[in-house]
C-alpha positions in Angstrom: 0.0 0.0 0.0 1.3 3.4 -0.9 1.5 6.3 1.6 -1.1 9.0 1.6 -0.6 11.9 -0.7 -2.9 14.7 -1.8 -5.3 13.8 -4.6 -6.7 17.1 -5.9 -8.8 15.3 -8.6 -10.5 13.1 -6.0 -11.2 16.1 -3.8 -12.7 18.0 -6.8 -14.9 15.0 -7.5 -16.1 14.8 -3.9 -16.7 18.6 -3.7 -18.7 18.6 -6.9 -20.4 15.2 -6.7 -24.1 15.2 -7.5 -26.3 12.1 -7.6 -28.2 11.7 -10.9 -32.0 11.5 -10.5 -33.0 7.9 -11.1 -35.7 8.9 -13.5 -33.0 10.4 -15.8 -31.0 7.2 -16.0 -31.4 5.0 -19.1 -29.9 2.0 -20.9 -27.3 0.9 -21.3 -26.4 -0.1 -17.8 -22.9 -1.3 -16.9 -22.3 -4.9 -17.7 -20.8 -7.4 -15.3 -17.2 -6.6 -16.2 -17.9 -2.9 -15.6 -19.7 -3.5 -12.4 -17.1 -5.7 -10.7 -14.6 -2.9 -9.9 -17.5 -0.6 -8.9 -18.8 -3.3 -6.5 -15.3 -4.0 -5.2 -14.7 -0.3 -4.5 -18.1 -0.1 -2.8 -17.2 -2.7 -0.2 -14.1 -0.8 1.0 -15.9 0.8 3.9 -15.4 1.1 7.6 -16.4 -2.3 9.2 -15.7 -2.5 12.9 -14.9 -6.1 13.7 -14.8 -7.1 10.0 -18.3 -8.5 10.3 -19.3 -7.6 6.7 -22.8 -6.9 7.9 -24.1 -6.3 4.4 -24.4 -8.0 1.0 -25.2 -6.9 -2.5 -27.9 -8.2 -4.9 -27.5 -7.0 -8.5 -30.9 -6.7 -10.1 -31.0 -6.9 -13.9 -33.9 -6.5 -16.3 -35.9 -9.7 -15.6 -35.5 -9.3 -11.9 -36.5 -5.6 -12.1 -39.6 -6.5 -14.1 -40.6 -9.2 -11.5 -40.1 -6.7 -8.6 -42.1 -4.0 -10.4 -45.0 -6.6 -10.7 -44.6 -7.6 -7.0 -44.7 -4.0 -5.9 -47.9 -3.2 -7.8 -49.6 -6.4 -6.6 -48.7 -5.9 -2.9 -49.6 -2.2 -3.1 -53.0 -3.0 -4.6 -53.7 -5.9 -2.1 -53.0 -3.5 0.8 -55.3 -0.8 -0.5 -52.4 1.7 -0.9 -53.2 4.8 -2.9 -52.1 4.0 -6.4 -49.7 7.0 -6.5 -47.9 5.6 -3.5 -47.1 2.2 -5.0 -46.9 3.4 -8.6 -43.8 5.5 -7.8 -42.1 2.5 -6.3 -43.2 0.3 -9.2 -41.8 2.7 -11.7 -38.4 2.7 -9.9 -38.0 -1.0 -10.7 -39.8 -0.9 -14.1 -37.7 2.0 -15.4 -34.3 1.4 -13.9 -31.5 0.2 -16.1 -29.9 -1.7 -13.2 -30.3 -1.6 -9.4 -28.0 -2.9 -6.7 -29.9 -3.7 -3.5 -27.5 -3.1 -0.6 -28.8 -5.5 2.0 -28.2 -4.7 5.7 -27.4 -8.1 7.2 -26.6 -7.6 10.8 -24.3 -10.1 12.5 -24.7 -11.2 16.2 -21.8 -9.5 18.0 -21.2 -8.7 21.6 -18.5 -6.2 20.6 -20.1 -4.3 17.6 -23.6 -2.8 18.2 -26.1 -3.2 15.4 -26.2 0.6 14.9 -22.5 0.5 13.9 -23.3 -2.3 11.4 -26.2 -0.3 10.0 -23.9 2.7 9.5 -21.5 0.4 7.7 -24.3 -0.7 5.3 -25.0 3.0 4.7 -21.4 3.6 3.9 -21.6 0.9 1.2 -24.5 2.7 -0.3 -22.6 6.0 -0.6 -19.5 4.3 -1.7 -21.4 2.5 -4.4 -22.9 5.7 -5.7 -19.5 7.4 -5.8 -17.8 4.5 -7.4 -20.4 4.3 -10.1 -20.2 8.0 -10.8 -16.4 8.0 -10.7 -16.6 5.3 -13.4 -18.8 7.5 -15.6 -22.2 6.1 -14.8 -25.1 8.0 -13.3 -26.2 6.7 -9.9 -28.9 7.4 -7.3 -29.5 6.0 -3.8 -33.3 5.3 -3.2 -35.3 3.4 -0.6 -39.1 3.6 -0.1 -41.6 1.2 1.6 -40.3 -1.9 -0.2 -36.9 -1.5 1.6 -38.5 -2.5 4.9 -41.7 -4.4 4.0 -41.2 -7.9 5.2 -43.5 -9.6 2.7 -41.8 -7.7 -0.2 -38.3 -8.6 1.1 -39.2 -12.2 1.6 -41.0 -12.7 -1.8 -38.9 -10.3 -3.8 -35.4 -10.9 -2.6 -35.6 -13.9 -0.3 -33.9 -12.1 2.5 -33.2 -13.5 6.0 -35.5 -12.5 8.9 -33.2 -9.7 10.2 -32.2 -8.4 6.8 -33.5 -5.3 5.1 -32.5 -3.0 2.2 -30.3 -0.1 3.2 -30.5 1.3 -0.3 -31.6 0.6 -3.9 -28.7 2.0 -5.9 -30.0 2.8 -9.4 -27.2 2.8 -12.0 -27.3 3.7 -15.7 -26.4 6.1 -18.4 -27.1 9.7 -17.6 -29.4 11.4 -20.1 -29.2 14.9 -18.6 -26.8 16.7 -16.3 -28.7 18.0 -13.3 -28.1 21.5 -11.9 -26.6 21.6 -8.4 -28.8 21.9 -5.4 -28.4 24.0 -2.3 -25.7 22.6 -0.1 -25.3 22.7 3.7 -23.8 25.8 5.2 -20.6 24.6 6.8 -20.6 27.4 9.4 -24.1 26.3 10.5 -23.3 22.5 10.6 -19.8 22.4 12.1 -18.9 23.3 15.6 -15.2 23.8 16.2 -13.9 23.3 19.8 -10.4 23.6 21.2 -11.2 22.8 24.8 
């Protein structure tokens, strides 16, 4: 491993990063060869105890179509307002590719579950950044399907303690979004010297 050195290009990327709205992402999606380094980079996150309390499910076209159908069926069966489940259905139906980042907490006396959840969140952001650094548009979404037990069981066959920390939509950007207001550092950072 090489010693740390300034990387101005990386800082410029981080200072100007902007997720691409999922509805603006289109085919083509990255293929498996393009995704492997992105996924590898995404897993280089803080992980106290090296528990790896997460896993990835790469959802391609047939899986996305199946999940769109499941979302519409469950939403209708539960009497949800159509606009509520239609938005989630469209996420799966229209996405070029989605990576479900599954929070998979491990039993540990040493590492609390909240730390494991934060590690899964770090995978989500790392995945978005790795995809964008590779030239793909990416967006981190959730919604009711991320926590709905029936959807998780029927759609992704998750374990009883597992849930989705993020659906990372990845594809070709069709438009460059304008920046949005960013946090005021002076209002969000408190410097203390004693």
